[in-house]
C-alpha positions as CSV (number, residue, x, y, z in Angstrom):
1,X,0.0,0.0,0.0
2,X,2.8,2.4,0.9
3,X,4.9,1.9,-2.3
4,X,2.8,4.2,-4.4
5,X,2.8,7.1,-1.9
6,X,6.4,6.5,-0.9
7,X,7.6,6.9,-4.5
8,X,5.4,9.9,-5.2
9,X,7.1,11.4,-2.2
10,X,10.5,11.2,-3.8
11,X,9.4,12.5,-7.2
12,X,7.2,15.6,-6.5
13,X,10.0,18.3,-6.5
14,X,10.9,17.1,-10.0
15,X,7.3,17.2,-11.1
16,X,7.1,20.9,-10.3
17,X,10.4,21.7,-11.8
18,X,9.7,20.0,-15.1
19,X,6.5,22.0,-15.4
20,X,8.6,25.1,-15.6
21,X,10.6,23.7,-18.5
22,X,8.3,21.4,-20.4
23,X,4.6,21.9,-21.2
24,X,2.1,20.8,-18.6
25,X,0.3,18.8,-21.3
26,X,3.4,16.9,-22.2
27,X,4.0,16.2,-18.4
28,X,0.6,14.6,-18.2
29,X,1.2,12.5,-21.3
30,X,4.6,11.4,-20.0
31,X,3.0,10.5,-16.7
32,X,0.4,8.4,-18.3
33,X,2.8,6.6,-20.6
34,X,5.6,6.2,-18.1
35,X,3.7,5.0,-15.1
36,X,0.0,4.9,-15.0
37,X,-0.6,2.6,-17.9
38,X,2.6,0.6,-17.8
39,X,2.5,0.2,-14.1
40,X,-1.2,-0.9,-14.2
41,X,-0.4,-3.5,-16.9
42,X,2.5,-4.9,-14.9
43,X,0.3,-5.1,-11.8
44,X,-2.5,-6.8,-13.7
45,X,-0.2,-9.5,-15.1
46,X,1.9,-9.9,-12.0
47,X,2.5,-13.5,-10.8
48,X,4.6,-12.7,-7.7
49,X,4.4,-10.2,-4.8
50,X,7.6,-8.5,-6.1
51,X,6.0,-7.8,-9.5
52,X,2.9,-6.3,-7.8
53,X,5.1,-4.1,-5.6
54,X,7.1,-3.0,-8.6
55,X,3.9,-2.0,-10.4
56,X,2.9,0.2,-7.4
57,X,6.4,1.8,-7.4
58,X,6.1,2.7,-11.1
59,X,2.6,4.2,-10.7
60,X,3.9,6.2,-7.7
61,X,6.9,7.6,-9.6
62,X,4.7,8.8,-12.4
63,X,1.9,10.2,-10.2
64,X,3.4,13.7,-9.7
65,X,3.7,14.4,-13.4
66,X,-0.1,14.3,-13.7
67,X,-1.2,15.6,-10.3
68,X,0.9,18.8,-10.2
69,X,0.4,19.5,-13.9
70,X,-3.4,19.0,-13.9
71,X,-3.9,21.2,-10.8
72,X,-2.0,24.1,-12.3
73,X,-3.6,23.7,-15.7
74,X,-7.2,23.6,-14.4
75,X,-6.6,26.8,-12.4
76,X,-5.1,28.6,-15.4
77,X,-7.6,27.8,-18.1
78,X,-10.8,27.8,-16.1
79,X,-12.9,31.0,-16.4
80,X,-12.4,33.2,-13.3
81,X,-16.1,33.0,-12.6
82,X,-16.1,29.2,-12.6
83,X,-12.5,28.6,-11.5
84,X,-13.4,27.6,-7.9
85,X,-16.0,25.1,-8.9
86,X,-14.0,23.6,-11.8
87,X,-10.9,23.2,-9.6
88,X,-12.8,21.6,-6.7
89,X,-14.7,19.3,-9.0
90,X,-11.4,18.3,-10.5
91,X,-10.2,17.3,-7.1
92,X,-13.5,15.5,-6.3
93,X,-13.3,13.3,-9.3
94,X,-10.9,11.1,-7.3
95,X,-13.9,9.7,-5.6
96,X,-15.5,8.8,-9.0
97,X,-12.7,6.3,-9.6
98,X,-12.9,5.0,-6.0
99,X,-16.6,4.5,-6.4
100,X,-16.1,2.4,-9.5
101,X,-13.4,0.3,-8.0
102,X,-15.4,-0.3,-4.8
103,X,-18.4,-1.6,-6.5
104,X,-16.4,-3.6,-9.0
105,X,-14.5,-5.2,-6.1
106,X,-17.9,-6.1,-4.5
107,X,-19.0,-7.6,-7.7
108,X,-15.9,-9.8,-8.0
109,X,-15.9,-10.8,-4.4
110,X,-17.7,-14.1,-5.0
111,X,-15.9,-15.1,-8.2
112,X,-14.9,-18.7,-7.9
113,X,-11.8,-20.3,-9.4
114,X,-12.2,-21.5,-12.9
115,X,-11.5,-25.0,-13.9
116,X,-8.6,-24.0,-16.2
117,X,-5.6,-25.9,-14.9
118,X,-2.0,-25.6,-15.8
119,X,-0.7,-29.1,-15.2
120,X,-1.3,-29.8,-11.6
121,X,-1.6,-26.1,-10.7
122,X,-4.4,-23.7,-11.0
123,X,-3.8,-21.1,-13.7
124,X,-2.4,-17.7,-12.4
125,X,-5.2,-16.0,-14.4
126,X,-8.2,-18.0,-13.1
127,X,-11.5,-16.6,-12.0
128,X,-10.4,-16.1,-8.4
129,X,-7.2,-14.3,-9.5
130,X,-9.2,-11.9,-11.7
131,X,-11.2,-11.0,-8.7
132,X,-8.3,-8.8,-7.7
133,X,-6.7,-8.3,-11.1
134,X,-9.7,-6.6,-12.6
135,X,-9.8,-3.7,-10.1
136,X,-6.1,-3.2,-10.7
137,X,-6.7,-3.2,-14.5
138,X,-9.4,-0.5,-14.1
139,X,-6.7,1.9,-12.9
140,X,-5.8,2.3,-16.6
141,X,-9.2,3.5,-17.5
142,X,-8.9,7.1,-16.3
143,X,-5.3,7.6,-17.6
144,X,-6.3,6.2,-21.0
145,X,-9.1,8.7,-21.3
146,X,-6.8,11.5,-20.2
147,X,-4.2,10.4,-22.8
148,X,-6.8,10.6,-25.6
149,X,-7.7,14.2,-24.6
150,X,-4.1,15.4,-24.0
151,X,-2.2,13.7,-26.8
152,X,-2.7,15.9,-29.9
153,X,-1.0,13.3,-32.0
154,X,-4.1,11.2,-31.8
155,X,-6.2,13.8,-33.6
156,X,-5.6,14.7,-37.2
157,X,-4.6,18.3,-37.7
158,X,-4.0,18.9,-34.0
159,X,-1.2,21.4,-33.3
160,X,1.1,21.1,-30.3
161,X,0.6,24.7,-29.3
162,X,-3.2,25.1,-29.4
163,X,-3.4,27.3,-32.5
164,X,-4.9,24.5,-34.7
165,X,-5.7,22.0,-32.1
166,X,-8.5,19.5,-32.5
167,X,-11.8,20.3,-30.7
168,X,-11.4,17.8,-27.9
169,X,-7.7,18.2,-27.1
170,X,-6.7,19.7,-23.7
171,X,-5.2,23.2,-24.3
172,X,-1.7,24.1,-23.1
173,X,-1.0,26.4,-20.2
174,X,-1.2,30.0,-21.4
175,X,1.6,30.9,-18.9
176,X,3.9,28.3,-20.4
177,X,3.0,29.5,-23.9
178,X,3.9,33.1,-23.1
179,X,7.1,32.1,-21.3
180,X,8.3,30.2,-24.4
181,X,7.4,32.9,-26.9
182,X,4.0,31.7,-28.1
183,X,2.3,34.9,-27.1
184,X,-0.2,34.9,-30.1
185,X,-1.2,31.3,-29.3
186,X,-1.7,32.2,-25.6
187,X,-3.8,35.2,-26.6
188,X,-6.0,33.0,-28.8
189,X,-6.3,30.4,-26.1
190,X,-7.4,32.9,-23.5
191,X,-9.9,34.4,-25.9
192,X,-11.3,31.0,-26.7
193,X,-11.7,29.7,-23.1
194,X,-12.6,33.0,-21.4
195,X,-14.3,35.2,-24.0
196,X,-15.9,33.0,-26.8
197,X,-13.0,33.9,-29.2
198,X,-13.1,37.7,-28.7
199,X,-9.4,38.6,-28.6
200,X,-10.2,42.2,-27.7
201,X,-12.1,41.3,-24.6
202,X,-11.0,43.3,-21.5
203,X,-10.7,40.2,-19.4
204,X,-8.5,38.4,-22.0
205,X,-6.2,41.5,-22.4
206,X,-5.9,41.9,-18.7
207,X,-5.0,38.3,-18.1
208,X,-2.4,38.3,-20.9
209,X,-0.9,41.5,-19.6
210,X,-0.7,40.1,-16.1
211,X,1.0,36.9,-17.3
212,X,3.6,38.9,-19.3
213,X,4.2,41.3,-16.4
214,X,4.6,38.4,-13.9
215,X,7.0,36.5,-16.2
216,X,9.1,39.7,-16.9
217,X,9.4,40.3,-13.1
218,X,10.4,36.7,-12.5
219,X,13.1,36.8,-15.3
220,X,14.5,40.0,-13.8
221,X,14.7,38.6,-10.3
222,X,16.2,35.3,-11.5
223,X,19.3,36.9,-13.0
224,X,22.5,35.5,-11.3
225,X,20.5,33.2,-9.0
226,X,21.2,29.5,-8.4
227,X,18.7,26.6,-8.5
228,X,18.1,26.7,-4.7
229,X,17.2,30.4,-4.8
230,X,14.0,29.7,-6.6
231,X,13.0,27.4,-3.7
232,X,13.9,30.0,-1.2
233,X,11.3,32.3,-2.8
234,X,8.7,30.1,-1.1
235,X,9.7,31.6,2.3
236,X,11.3,35.0,1.2
237,X,8.5,37.4,2.1
238,X,6.0,37.6,4.9
239,X,3.2,37.0,2.5
240,X,4.7,33.9,0.9
241,X,5.6,32.6,4.4
242,X,2.0,32.9,5.5
243,X,0.8,31.2,2.3
244,X,3.3,28.4,2.8
245,X,2.2,28.0,6.4
246,X,-1.4,27.4,5.1
247,X,-0.1,25.0,2.5
248,X,1.8,23.1,5.2
249,X,-1.2,22.9,7.5
250,X,-3.4,21.6,4.7
251,X,-0.9,19.2,3.4
252,X,-0.2,17.7,6.8
253,X,-3.8,17.9,7.9
254,X,-5.1,16.0,4.9
255,X,-3.2,12.9,6.1
256,X,-3.4,13.5,9.9
257,X,-7.1,13.9,10.1
258,X,-7.7,10.2,10.0
259,X,-7.0,7.7,7.3
260,X,-10.3,5.9,7.6
261,X,-10.6,4.8,4.0
262,X,-7.3,2.8,4.0
263,X,-8.3,0.8,7.0
264,X,-12.1,0.4,6.7
265,X,-11.9,-3.4,7.2
266,X,-10.1,-3.4,10.6
267,X,-12.2,-0.5,11.7
268,X,-15.4,-2.3,10.9
269,X,-14.1,-5.4,12.6
270,X,-13.7,-3.4,15.8
271,X,-17.5,-3.2,16.0
272,X,-18.3,-6.8,15.0
273,X,-18.6,-6.6,11.2
274,X,-16.4,-9.4,9.9
275,X,-18.4,-10.8,6.9
276,X,-16.5,-9.8,3.7
277,X,-19.8,-9.3,1.8
278,X,-21.1,-6.8,4.4
279,X,-17.8,-5.0,4.6
280,X,-17.7,-4.7,0.8
281,X,-21.3,-3.3,0.7
282,X,-20.6,-0.8,3.5
283,X,-17.4,0.3,1.7
284,X,-19.2,0.7,-1.6
285,X,-21.9,2.8,0.1
286,X,-19.2,4.9,1.9
287,X,-17.5,5.7,-1.4
288,X,-20.8,6.6,-3.0
289,X,-21.4,9.0,0.0
290,X,-17.9,10.4,-0.5
291,X,-18.5,11.1,-4.1
292,X,-21.9,12.8,-3.6
293,X,-20.7,14.9,-0.7
294,X,-17.5,16.0,-2.4
295,X,-19.4,17.1,-5.5
296,X,-21.9,19.0,-3.2
297,X,-19.1,20.7,-1.4
298,X,-17.4,21.6,-4.7
299,X,-20.7,23.3,-5.9
300,X,-20.9,25.3,-2.7
301,X,-17.4,26.8,-2.7
302,X,-18.5,30.1,-4.3
303,X,-21.9,30.4,-2.5
304,X,-20.8,29.3,1.0
305,X,-17.2,30.3,0.9
306,X,-13.9,28.4,1.4
307,X,-13.4,29.4,5.1
308,X,-16.8,28.3,6.3
309,X,-16.5,25.0,4.5
310,X,-13.1,24.4,6.2
311,X,-14.5,25.2,9.6
312,X,-17.7,23.2,9.2
313,X,-15.8,20.2,7.8
314,X,-13.0,20.2,10.5
315,X,-15.5,20.7,13.4
316,X,-17.7,17.9,12.1
317,X,-14.7,15.6,11.8
318,X,-13.7,16.3,15.4
319,X,-17.2,15.6,16.8
320,X,-17.6,12.4,14.7
321,X,-14.3,11.0,15.7
322,X,-15.1,11.5,19.4
323,X,-18.5,9.8,18.8
324,X,-16.9,6.9,17.0
325,X,-14.4,6.4,19.8
326,X,-17.1,6.4,22.4
327,X,-19.3,3.9,20.4
328,X,-16.4,1.6,19.8
329,X,-15.6,1.6,23.5
330,X,-19.3,0.7,24.3
331,X,-19.2,-2.2,21.8
332,X,-15.9,-3.4,23.2
333,X,-17.3,-3.7,26.7
334,X,-20.9,-4.8,26.0
335,X,-21.0,-6.2,22.4
336,X,-24.0,-4.0,21.9
337,X,-25.2,-4.2,18.3
338,X,-27.2,-0.9,18.6
339,X,-23.8,0.7,19.4
340,X,-22.3,-1.0,16.3
341,X,-25.0,0.3,14.0
342,X,-24.7,3.7,15.5
343,X,-21.0,3.6,14.8
344,X,-21.8,2.9,11.1
345,X,-24.2,5.9,11.0
346,X,-21.6,8.2,12.6
347,X,-19.0,6.9,10.1
348,X,-21.3,7.9,7.2
349,X,-21.8,11.4,8.8
350,X,-18.0,11.7,9.2
351,X,-17.5,11.0,5.5
352,X,-20.1,13.7,4.7
353,X,-18.2,16.3,6.7
354,X,-14.9,15.2,5.1
355,X,-16.5,15.4,1.7
356,X,-17.9,18.9,1.9
357,X,-14.7,20.5,3.0
358,X,-11.4,18.6,3.0
359,X,-12.0,16.5,-0.1
360,X,-12.7,19.3,-2.6
361,X,-10.5,22.0,-1.1
362,X,-7.4,20.1,-0.1
363,X,-5.7,20.4,-3.5
364,X,-7.6,23.3,-4.9
365,X,-7.2,25.9,-2.1
366,X,-3.4,25.9,-2.1
367,X,-3.4,26.5,-5.9
368,X,-5.8,29.4,-5.4
369,X,-3.8,31.3,-2.8
370,X,-0.4,30.9,-4.4
371,X,0.9,33.4,-6.9
372,X,2.0,32.4,-10.4
373,X,5.7,32.7,-9.6
374,X,5.8,30.0,-6.9
375,X,2.7,27.9,-7.7
376,X,4.3,24.9,-9.3
377,X,7.1,24.7,-6.7
378,X,4.8,25.2,-3.8
379,X,2.4,22.6,-5.0
380,X,5.3,20.2,-5.4
381,X,6.2,20.9,-1.8
382,X,2.6,20.4,-0.8
383,X,2.3,17.0,-2.4
384,X,5.8,16.1,-1.2
385,X,4.6,16.7,2.4
386,X,1.3,15.0,1.8
387,X,2.7,11.9,0.3
388,X,5.6,11.6,2.8
389,X,3.1,11.7,5.7
390,X,0.9,9.2,3.8
391,X,3.8,6.8,3.3
392,X,4.7,7.1,7.0
393,X,1.1,6.5,8.1
394,X,0.8,3.4,5.9
395,X,3.7,1.9,7.8
396,X,2.7,3.1,11.3
397,X,-1.1,2.4,11.4
398,X,-0.9,-1.4,10.8
399,X,1.4,-1.7,13.8
400,X,-1.1,0.3,15.8
401,X,-4.1,-1.8,14.8
402,X,-2.1,-5.0,15.5
403,X,-1.4,-3.9,19.1
404,X,-4.7,-2.0,19.8
405,X,-6.1,-4.9,21.9
406,X,-2.9,-5.2,23.9
407,X,-2.9,-1.4,24.7
408,X,-6.5,-1.7,25.9
409,X,-5.6,-4.6,28.2
410,X,-2.6,-2.7,29.7
411,X,-4.8,0.4,30.2
412,X,-7.4,-1.8,32.0
413,X,-4.8,-3.3,34.2
414,X,-3.4,0.1,35.2
415,X,-6.9,1.3,36.0
416,X,-7.5,-1.7,38.2
417,X,-4.3,-1.0,40.1
418,X,-5.2,2.6,40.6
419,X,-8.8,2.0,41.5
420,X,-9.0,-1.6,42.9
421,X,-12.5,-1.2,44.1
């Protein structure tokens, strides 16, 4: 489980740096080709644990090429009036994939082994084997769709710099186009996506001028500076330090607020749910709840506001975690099924609170508050922090779950010694 996050942790600074040199669209294409599809194929065809781990490593190494590039690109090409909603829906689409895999996993849960035999051994690609291979294979579905929309070579007459691109290809970053001398193409792109093709629109001219001014200022400040100076820009002024503090809190908080999804099986076992079929149904319903609540939260970012959503979501998580801890303790001491069912209800409520705030805003809000000059590097730092804590958690939490019963016994013994009567 940790191999994907652990390798993304190593690769995120390069993901941000390459975005400043190469086009964001090419970064996404390379990420799809290099890791998402090839790693998925390797995982699907794996016959040993080593091959499966290697596939996760490849997927993790390629992940930042797409995640950093797509976040920056959505924020640059979305219309200012719809930017918040588009960016948060982009982040929430993660749950669409989780939703599909959860219910596919439930559907394959009862697949039985086929009668196809290889000598005296059961074939490595039998029915039971495909019960876990098919969900892995479905990982390639999203990257394949993305590849079709980003690779202009798949469309006749599509240009690599948006001027004559096909109708369904993803446009390039206007900032990257201006930085590399394609000012006219950037102007046409901004006019197309923000003003229905009107090159003289005030919004388009203002955005183009802002990009040119920002790039000129960056070029002037970068004269005679080394590679590490650009990273020091993240903390150089009071304003950037405050922004980076927010980025740090969100990046760390996204993984420290409770990794319920990764350990849903042992969590449900704590309250007496051990039947794989019931666990799969509950997990599928939870992912459906995640998807609906995340989309609802994304649609509310402009009307409700980012700060209220953060506060409501975090406060709700705190209350729900306290309630779940209390209900789990009641079940532990009395095996009360009403307490177990109440635990499940609170678990759903917790996922709703997580979905309306943390899910849509975690990757979008940092991109919104960061200026152009440091956005790619700051987002690389953000995901570097996020994935490093994720990798750490995936090693730490299994040990905690393994010894949770022993810890409860020791706590009970200490309580008896302190209060013998």
